[in-house]
Each structure stands twice: as structure tokens, then as C-alpha cells.
C-alpha positions as CSV (number, residue, x, y, z in Angstrom):
1,M,-92.7,-31.8,4.0
2,N,-92.2,-30.7,0.8
3,L,-89.0,-31.5,-1.6
4,R,-87.7,-28.0,-1.3
5,K,-87.1,-28.4,2.3
6,L,-85.9,-31.8,2.4
7,F,-83.3,-30.9,0.0
8,T,-82.5,-27.7,2.0
9,M,-82.0,-29.8,5.0
10,G,-79.9,-32.8,2.9
11,L,-77.6,-30.0,1.6
12,V,-77.2,-28.3,5.4
13,A,-76.2,-31.6,7.0
14,M,-73.6,-32.5,4.0
15,L,-72.1,-29.0,4.7
16,L,-71.9,-30.0,8.5
17,V,-70.6,-33.1,8.0
18,G,-68.2,-31.9,5.6
19,A,-66.9,-29.1,7.8
20,I,-66.6,-31.4,11.1
21,A,-64.5,-33.7,8.9
22,F,-62.3,-30.8,7.8
23,A,-61.5,-29.5,11.0
24,L,-61.0,-32.6,12.9
25,P,-57.4,-34.3,12.0
26,G,-57.2,-36.9,10.6
27,G,-55.1,-39.5,8.4
28,S,-51.0,-39.7,9.3
29,V,-49.3,-36.8,11.0
30,A,-45.9,-35.8,9.4
31,A,-43.1,-34.8,11.6
32,Q,-42.1,-30.5,11.7
33,A,-39.0,-29.8,10.0
34,P,-36.3,-28.7,12.4
35,T,-35.9,-25.1,12.7
36,P,-33.3,-23.7,10.4
37,Q,-30.3,-22.6,12.8
38,P,-29.0,-19.3,12.1
39,K,-26.0,-19.3,10.1
40,D,-22.6,-18.8,10.8
41,P,-21.3,-15.2,10.5
42,Q,-18.0,-16.3,10.0
43,A,-19.6,-18.9,7.3
44,K,-21.5,-16.0,5.6
45,T,-17.7,-14.3,5.3
46,Q,-16.3,-17.1,4.1
47,Q,-18.8,-17.6,1.3
48,A,-18.5,-14.0,0.4
49,G,-15.0,-14.5,0.3
50,F,-15.2,-17.0,-2.2
51,R,-17.5,-15.0,-4.4
52,L,-14.7,-12.4,-4.3
53,E,-12.2,-15.0,-5.1
54,K,-14.4,-16.5,-8.2
55,A,-15.3,-12.8,-9.7
56,F,-11.3,-11.9,-9.4
57,A,-10.0,-15.1,-11.4
58,A,-13.0,-14.5,-13.7
59,E,-11.7,-11.1,-14.6
60,Q,-8.4,-12.2,-14.9
61,K,-9.5,-14.5,-17.3
62,L,-11.5,-12.1,-19.3
63,L,-8.1,-9.5,-19.4
64,E,-6.3,-12.4,-21.1
65,K,-9.1,-13.1,-23.2
66,Q,-9.3,-9.6,-24.3
67,A,-5.8,-9.2,-25.1
68,Q,-6.4,-12.3,-27.4
69,H,-8.8,-10.2,-29.1
70,F,-6.6,-7.3,-29.7
71,D,-3.9,-9.6,-31.0
72,R,-6.7,-10.7,-33.6
73,A,-8.5,-7.1,-34.4
74,D,-4.5,-6.1,-34.8
75,A,-4.6,-8.9,-37.4
76,I,-7.7,-7.7,-38.8
77,I,-6.4,-4.2,-39.0
78,A,-3.2,-5.3,-41.2
79,K,-5.5,-7.2,-43.9
80,T,-7.6,-4.6,-44.2
81,E,-4.8,-2.1,-44.6
82,A,-3.5,-4.6,-47.2
83,L,-6.8,-5.0,-49.5
84,V,-7.2,-1.0,-49.0
85,A,-3.9,-0.9,-50.3
86,K,-4.4,-3.5,-53.3
87,A,-7.8,-2.0,-54.0
88,K,-6.6,1.4,-54.4
89,A,-3.6,0.4,-56.4
90,N,-5.9,-1.0,-59.0
91,G,-8.3,2.3,-58.7
92,K,-11.0,0.8,-56.8
93,D,-13.1,3.0,-54.2
94,T,-12.4,2.2,-50.5
95,T,-13.6,5.3,-48.7
96,A,-16.3,3.2,-46.9
97,I,-13.7,0.7,-45.9
98,E,-11.4,3.5,-44.6
99,A,-14.0,5.0,-42.8
100,A,-14.7,1.9,-40.8
101,L,-10.9,0.8,-40.0
102,A,-10.2,4.5,-38.8
103,Q,-13.5,4.0,-36.7
104,L,-11.7,0.8,-36.0
105,K,-8.3,2.0,-35.1
106,T,-9.8,4.8,-32.5
107,K,-12.0,2.6,-30.7
108,E,-9.0,0.0,-30.8
109,A,-6.9,2.7,-28.8
110,D,-9.7,3.8,-26.3
111,A,-10.3,0.1,-25.8
112,R,-6.9,-0.9,-25.3
113,K,-6.7,2.1,-22.5
114,L,-9.3,0.9,-20.6
115,H,-8.2,-2.6,-20.6
116,D,-4.6,-1.2,-19.7
117,D,-6.4,0.2,-16.7
118,A,-8.1,-3.1,-15.7
119,A,-4.5,-4.9,-16.1
120,V,-3.1,-2.4,-13.5
121,I,-6.2,-2.9,-11.4
122,L,-5.9,-6.6,-11.1
123,A,-2.2,-6.4,-10.9
124,T,-2.2,-4.7,-7.4
125,H,-4.4,-7.0,-6.3
126,S,-5.6,-4.9,-3.5
127,G,-7.4,-7.1,-1.0
128,F,-6.2,-10.3,-2.7
129,D,-2.7,-12.5,-1.8
130,A,-0.5,-13.5,-4.5
131,N,-2.8,-16.9,-5.0
132,G,-5.8,-14.3,-5.7
133,K,-6.9,-15.5,-2.1
134,V,-9.1,-13.0,0.4
135,I,-7.0,-11.0,2.7
136,D,-9.5,-8.2,3.0
137,A,-13.0,-8.3,1.7
138,G,-13.3,-4.6,1.7
139,A,-10.5,-3.7,-0.2
140,A,-11.3,-7.0,-2.6
141,K,-14.2,-5.7,-3.4
142,V,-13.2,-2.3,-4.7
143,T,-10.8,-4.1,-7.0
144,V,-13.4,-6.2,-8.2
145,Q,-16.1,-3.3,-8.7
146,S,-13.4,-1.4,-10.5
147,A,-11.8,-3.9,-12.9
148,K,-15.5,-4.9,-13.6
149,E,-16.6,-1.6,-15.6
150,P,-13.5,-1.1,-17.7
151,L,-13.9,-4.9,-18.9
152,K,-17.2,-4.4,-19.7
153,E,-16.3,-1.0,-21.9
154,V,-13.5,-2.8,-23.6
155,H,-16.3,-5.6,-24.9
156,T,-18.6,-2.7,-26.1
157,F,-16.0,-0.7,-28.0
158,F,-14.7,-3.9,-29.6
159,S,-17.9,-5.5,-30.8
160,D,-19.6,-2.4,-32.3
161,A,-16.5,-1.6,-34.2
162,L,-15.4,-4.7,-35.3
163,K,-19.1,-5.3,-36.3
164,A,-18.9,-1.9,-38.3
165,T,-15.8,-2.9,-40.0
166,R,-17.0,-6.4,-41.1
167,D,-20.0,-5.0,-42.2
168,A,-18.5,-2.4,-44.7
169,L,-16.1,-5.6,-45.5
170,K,-18.5,-7.4,-46.5
171,E,-20.5,-4.7,-48.7
172,W,-17.1,-3.7,-50.4
173,R,-16.4,-7.8,-51.5
174,Q,-20.4,-7.9,-52.8
175,N,-20.0,-4.7,-54.8
176,H,-16.2,-6.0,-56.0
177,P,-16.2,-9.6,-56.3
178,K,-13.3,-11.6,-56.9
179,P,-12.7,-12.3,-60.9
180,T,-13.5,-15.9,-61.4
181,K,-10.7,-18.1,-63.5
């Protein structure tokens, strides 16, 4: 017999032994996991209600936070107006700051209207009881979804306008540094 045939027969034998070892079970057998039981529809409803309650509470907290942002924006506007008045009295050009401030005031008015709309929606709390618990899932879902959009837009209005005002103030301060003593 030549070497090639011997090698081929050995390879076939090893493949055959490997296939048999793979096909036959060996080792320990693990217990099969229990089949998952179908979820109770009541539990599903409770879970959805819990999520709606969490979303409702989060939106109420966001509404409070936004009210604080309005207070801070009013303070920023007052300080910036004082800075503009003082700079104008000293004969300095404040057109960039005034333009940014006017835009901030406009955006704040728009954002305040959206904030008030969201506050009305959350105050009526359709689908929720006085403690924020779901009593009507459909109405609660509508309440959460309809308050979500105005709250989101308030953030967008504020972030853009405040950034523009901050940038204008920063540039103006770089061009007009405080005199050193």
C-alpha cells in the first residue's frame, strides 16, 4: 500500500470517529428550563399604568424646573438691560447685545406660552387622579403625550436664544474689557 492511501484511510477513520462522537450524547444532561408562562393581561396593564405615572411625574418635575429657568432668564434679561444702559451712557456700541436680547425676549415669550400650555394640560391631569395615579389609561396616555411636545419645544427655544445672548455678551466683553485699577 502506498503512503497516500494509508493517509486517506486514516483521515476517513478519524472523521468517522469524530462524527460518531459528535452525534452520540455524552457528559451530563442539563435540566430544561421551564417554559415561560404567558403574562397576565392585568400585570401588563399595571406595568403600562406605572410607566404613565412615572412619565406624568417626570413632566411635572420638568415643568417646575422650566419655571425656575424662566426666573433665571428674567434675571439675565434684567442684568443685560442694565449693562446695555450703562454701556450706552458711556457711548459704547451695544447693537449686537441688543439684537440678541430682543431675540431672547421674543423666544422667551413664545416659550412661556408653550410652558403655560403644558401647565394647563398637566393641571387638568385627564386620566390621572389627584395623586398622579392612572384611572383611565387612554386619557392618561393622551395627557402625557400632549404635554411632552410643548415641554420639549420650550427647551429648544431657550437653549438657542440663551446661547446666542451668552455669545453676544462674551464677544462684547472681549471687545470691551473692564478697566484695570
